[in-house]
C-alpha positions as CSV (number, residue, x, y, z in Angstrom):
1,M,24.0,-19.9,-0.4
2,K,24.4,-16.2,-1.4
3,I,27.1,-17.2,-3.6
4,L,25.2,-19.6,-5.3
5,L,22.2,-16.7,-5.8
6,R,24.5,-14.2,-7.2
7,L,26.3,-16.8,-9.6
8,F,23.1,-17.7,-10.9
9,I,22.2,-14.0,-11.5
10,A,25.1,-13.4,-13.3
11,V,25.0,-16.7,-15.7
12,L,21.3,-15.4,-16.1
13,F,22.4,-11.9,-17.3
14,F,25.3,-13.4,-19.5
15,S,23.0,-15.6,-21.3
16,F,20.1,-12.9,-21.8
17,A,23.1,-10.1,-23.0
18,S,24.3,-13.2,-25.5
19,L,20.7,-13.7,-26.7
20,Q,20.3,-10.0,-27.4
21,A,24.0,-9.9,-29.0
22,Q,22.4,-12.7,-31.1
23,D,19.7,-11.0,-32.0
24,L,22.1,-7.8,-33.1
25,N,23.9,-10.5,-35.4
26,A,20.7,-11.8,-37.2
27,D,18.5,-8.8,-37.6
28,Y,21.0,-5.9,-38.3
29,L,23.5,-5.2,-41.0
30,Y,27.5,-5.6,-39.4
31,S,30.9,-3.7,-40.0
32,K,33.9,-3.0,-38.1
33,L,36.0,0.4,-37.6
34,E,39.2,-0.4,-39.3
35,E,42.1,2.7,-39.3
36,G,41.9,5.1,-42.4
37,Y,39.2,6.7,-43.9
38,P,38.0,6.1,-47.9
39,E,39.0,8.7,-50.4
40,E,35.5,10.1,-51.0
41,V,35.6,11.6,-47.6
42,A,39.7,12.8,-47.8
43,I,38.9,16.5,-48.0
44,M,36.1,16.4,-45.0
45,V,38.5,14.8,-42.9
46,D,41.7,16.1,-43.4
47,G,43.7,17.3,-40.2
48,L,41.3,15.1,-38.1
49,E,43.1,12.6,-35.6
50,K,43.5,8.8,-35.3
51,L,40.7,8.1,-38.0
52,K,39.2,5.0,-38.2
53,S,36.3,4.0,-40.8
54,T,34.2,1.5,-42.5
55,T,32.2,1.2,-45.4
56,L,28.2,0.8,-45.1
57,H,26.2,-1.6,-47.2
58,T,23.4,0.4,-48.6
59,G,21.6,-2.0,-51.1
60,L,21.8,0.9,-53.9
61,D,24.2,1.5,-56.3
62,S,23.6,5.6,-56.8
63,I,24.4,6.0,-53.0
64,K,27.9,4.8,-51.0
65,A,27.8,5.4,-47.0
66,F,30.6,5.8,-44.3
67,F,31.0,5.7,-41.0
68,G,34.0,6.6,-38.9
69,S,35.5,7.8,-35.5
70,T,38.4,10.5,-34.5
71,V,38.9,11.9,-31.2
72,Q,38.7,15.6,-30.5
73,N,39.9,17.0,-27.2
74,N,40.5,13.4,-25.7
75,R,37.3,12.2,-26.3
76,A,35.7,10.1,-29.3
77,V,33.9,11.7,-32.0
78,Y,32.0,10.1,-34.6
79,W,31.5,11.0,-38.4
80,A,29.0,9.5,-40.8
81,S,29.2,10.3,-44.8
82,L,26.7,9.7,-48.0
83,Y,27.9,10.3,-51.5
84,Y,25.4,10.6,-53.9
85,N,24.9,12.2,-57.4
86,K,28.8,13.2,-57.0
87,R,28.4,15.4,-54.0
88,N,29.3,14.3,-50.3
89,T,27.0,15.1,-47.4
90,F,29.6,15.2,-43.9
91,S,28.3,15.2,-40.4
92,M,29.6,14.7,-37.3
93,F,28.2,13.6,-33.6
94,V,28.2,12.1,-30.5
95,F,26.1,9.5,-29.8
96,Q,22.9,10.7,-26.9
97,N,21.7,7.3,-26.1
98,R,22.1,3.6,-25.3
99,D,20.4,0.5,-26.3
100,S,19.2,-2.5,-23.8
101,L,22.6,-3.9,-23.7
102,G,24.4,-0.7,-22.9
103,L,25.9,0.1,-26.5
104,L,25.8,3.8,-27.9
105,S,22.5,4.1,-30.2
106,E,21.6,7.1,-32.6
107,D,19.4,7.9,-35.2
108,I,21.2,9.3,-38.0
109,E,19.7,11.2,-41.0
110,F,21.9,12.3,-44.6
111,N,20.5,15.6,-46.1
112,L,20.7,15.6,-50.0
113,D,20.1,17.6,-52.8
114,N,20.0,20.6,-51.0
115,S,17.9,18.7,-48.1
116,S,15.2,17.8,-50.8
117,L,16.0,14.4,-50.4
118,K,17.1,12.5,-46.8
119,V,18.5,8.7,-46.0
120,S,17.8,7.8,-42.5
121,A,19.8,5.0,-40.4
122,K,19.7,3.6,-37.0
123,F,23.4,2.9,-35.3
124,I,24.3,0.7,-32.7
125,F,27.8,1.2,-31.9
126,N,30.0,-0.9,-29.5
127,P,32.9,1.4,-28.7
128,D,35.1,-1.2,-27.1
129,T,35.2,-3.2,-30.5
130,D,34.5,-0.5,-32.6
131,E,31.8,-3.1,-34.2
132,L,29.4,-1.5,-35.7
133,Y,25.1,-2.8,-36.4
134,Y,22.6,-0.8,-38.5
135,L,19.8,-1.0,-40.5
136,W,18.6,2.1,-42.8
137,K,15.0,3.3,-42.4
138,D,11.7,3.6,-44.8
139,N,8.2,4.5,-44.1
140,N,7.7,0.8,-42.9
141,G,10.6,0.8,-40.3
142,L,13.5,-0.6,-40.1
143,N,15.2,-2.1,-43.5
144,R,18.3,-3.7,-45.0
145,T,18.1,-1.5,-48.0
146,A,18.7,2.4,-47.9
147,F,15.6,4.4,-49.1
148,V,15.9,7.9,-50.0
149,E,12.8,10.1,-49.1
150,K,11.5,13.1,-50.0
151,V,11.2,16.2,-48.1
152,T,10.0,19.9,-47.9
153,T,12.7,21.9,-46.8
154,Q,11.6,25.5,-44.9
155,I,14.5,26.8,-47.1
156,Q,13.8,26.7,-50.8
157,E,14.8,28.6,-53.7
158,N,12.3,31.0,-55.1
159,R,11.0,31.2,-52.1
160,P,10.6,33.9,-49.1
161,M,13.4,33.2,-46.5
162,P,11.6,32.5,-43.3
163,D,11.9,35.3,-40.6
164,F,14.8,34.7,-38.2
165,T,16.6,36.4,-35.2
166,V,20.4,35.8,-34.2
167,E,22.6,37.5,-31.6
168,G,26.0,38.5,-32.7
169,L,29.0,38.1,-30.3
170,D,28.8,41.7,-29.2
171,G,25.4,41.2,-28.1
172,E,23.7,43.1,-31.3
173,T,20.6,41.5,-32.3
174,K,20.3,41.0,-35.9
175,A,16.9,39.9,-38.1
176,L,15.8,39.1,-41.5
177,E,13.9,42.0,-41.7
178,D,16.9,44.4,-41.0
179,Y,18.2,43.4,-44.3
180,K,15.3,44.5,-46.6
181,G,16.3,45.9,-49.7
182,K,19.9,44.7,-49.2
183,Y,21.4,41.5,-50.6
184,L,22.1,39.2,-48.0
185,V,24.6,36.2,-48.5
186,I,24.4,33.8,-45.1
187,N,26.8,31.0,-44.0
188,W,25.4,28.3,-41.7
189,W,28.3,26.5,-40.2
190,S,30.2,24.9,-37.3
191,T,33.5,25.0,-35.8
192,T,33.7,21.2,-35.5
193,C,32.8,21.1,-39.4
194,K,36.0,20.8,-41.2
195,P,34.6,21.6,-44.8
196,C,33.3,24.8,-43.3
197,I,36.9,25.8,-41.9
198,L,38.3,24.9,-45.1
199,E,35.9,26.8,-47.5
200,M,36.7,30.0,-45.0
201,P,39.4,31.7,-46.9
202,G,37.4,31.8,-50.2
203,L,34.5,33.1,-48.0
204,N,36.8,36.0,-46.8
205,E,37.5,36.7,-50.3
206,L,34.1,37.2,-51.1
207,V,33.7,40.0,-48.3
208,Q,36.7,41.9,-49.5
209,N,35.7,41.6,-53.2
210,H,32.5,43.6,-52.2
211,Q,33.2,45.5,-49.0
212,E,32.8,48.9,-50.9
213,R,29.0,47.8,-51.5
214,S,26.6,49.2,-49.2
215,D,23.7,46.8,-50.6
216,I,25.5,43.4,-49.8
217,E,26.0,41.9,-46.5
218,F,27.4,39.0,-45.3
219,L,25.9,36.9,-42.3
220,A,27.4,33.6,-40.5
221,I,25.3,31.7,-38.1
222,A,27.3,29.5,-36.0
223,W,25.7,26.2,-34.4
224,D,28.3,26.8,-31.1
225,D,28.4,28.4,-27.8
226,K,29.7,31.8,-27.6
227,E,33.0,30.9,-25.9
228,K,33.8,28.3,-28.2
229,L,33.5,30.6,-31.2
230,N,35.1,33.4,-29.6
231,R,38.0,31.0,-29.0
232,F,37.9,29.5,-32.4
233,L,37.7,33.4,-34.1
234,G,41.0,34.1,-32.1
235,S,42.9,31.8,-34.5
236,R,41.2,31.8,-37.4
237,P,39.7,34.9,-39.1
238,F,36.4,35.0,-40.9
239,D,35.2,38.1,-42.4
240,Y,31.5,37.2,-42.2
241,F,29.6,39.3,-39.5
242,Q,29.4,36.6,-36.7
243,T,26.3,35.1,-34.8
244,L,24.9,32.6,-32.6
245,S,22.2,30.3,-33.4
246,N,18.9,29.6,-31.4
247,P,16.5,26.8,-31.4
248,E,14.2,28.7,-33.6
249,V,17.0,29.1,-36.0
250,N,18.2,25.5,-35.7
251,S,14.5,24.3,-37.0
252,I,15.1,26.5,-40.2
253,F,18.5,25.7,-40.7
254,G,18.6,21.8,-39.6
255,N,21.6,20.1,-38.4
256,S,24.0,19.5,-41.4
257,F,26.5,21.9,-42.3
258,P,28.0,24.1,-44.3
259,K,24.7,25.8,-46.0
260,H,24.9,29.0,-48.0
261,I,22.0,31.0,-49.0
262,I,21.4,34.5,-50.7
263,V,18.6,36.6,-49.7
264,N,17.4,39.1,-52.6
265,P,16.0,42.7,-51.8
266,K,12.6,41.4,-51.5
267,G,13.6,38.5,-49.5
268,I,13.5,35.8,-51.5
269,V,15.7,33.2,-51.4
270,S,17.8,33.3,-54.8
271,F,20.5,31.0,-54.1
272,Y,20.8,27.7,-51.9
273,L,23.6,25.1,-51.7
274,E,24.7,22.9,-49.1
275,G,27.7,21.5,-48.7
276,G,31.6,22.8,-48.6
277,N,34.2,22.7,-50.6
278,T,37.3,25.3,-51.4
279,D,35.6,26.5,-54.7
280,I,32.3,27.2,-52.8
281,H,33.2,30.9,-53.2
282,H,33.2,30.9,-57.0
283,L,29.8,29.8,-56.8
284,I,28.6,32.3,-54.4
285,E,30.2,35.0,-56.5
286,E,28.6,33.9,-59.6
287,A,25.2,34.1,-58.1
288,I,25.7,37.7,-56.6
289,Q,26.9,38.7,-59.8
290,K,23.6,37.4,-61.5
291,E,21.8,39.1,-59.1
292,I,23.3,42.8,-59.5
293,Q,23.8,42.9,-62.9
């Protein structure tokens, strides 16, 4: 009798799970990871291992979207990228939630045009089969077409830079107020951000070019813990003054990397650019020269 009861419960559970899976297939867009990556993200994923990816349906000719996976320290890490207006937004993440079927689930935001626009999506992923179910978010809920939403960000050009305080690796505290009367060049980054790493040699050139000037300071804020950042910097030089993020700073800068800001001596944001590439230091240098002339 107990065996029959267990068999009945197992059949009932399997039937329920099958119905839920059918609902996913009916309600969500579907895609499956394959080995490789699209050329649009080549510079972002250079050096990453065991890459898989898929192209997502956005319903908009102006936007391309990609989802993929890689392996870091024997752990699966996922990435998502949006190609819009000839620029890429790229982020890496780990699924934090599971849905009723036990599949990985996460709400994803893509920030565009210096975070003045965003596109949001809901991802449900089966790591055993590399199958992705997804829908785009709009003001009314979930949709099969990507929706570009206007947003107001805390960091905006020609507006005061929000106050913040960070701690250096040596324990020294730095506040925005400490740089009053100087030009402050800020880099918001993470050790897991490939574009952040690729642009470092150019950013180091910036520091070297202005090391004789006492009115220009370079500050890097990393979304990492102290041990991880120290370990990273032990093998890769980064000449900005290195500090660690905190919840207050996270709320100001957001969860996409890298970001570059110049704050003028009056505390006003004179330059703001999201996204990284190997030539980014030239744009920052042009902005600095425009400021100091």
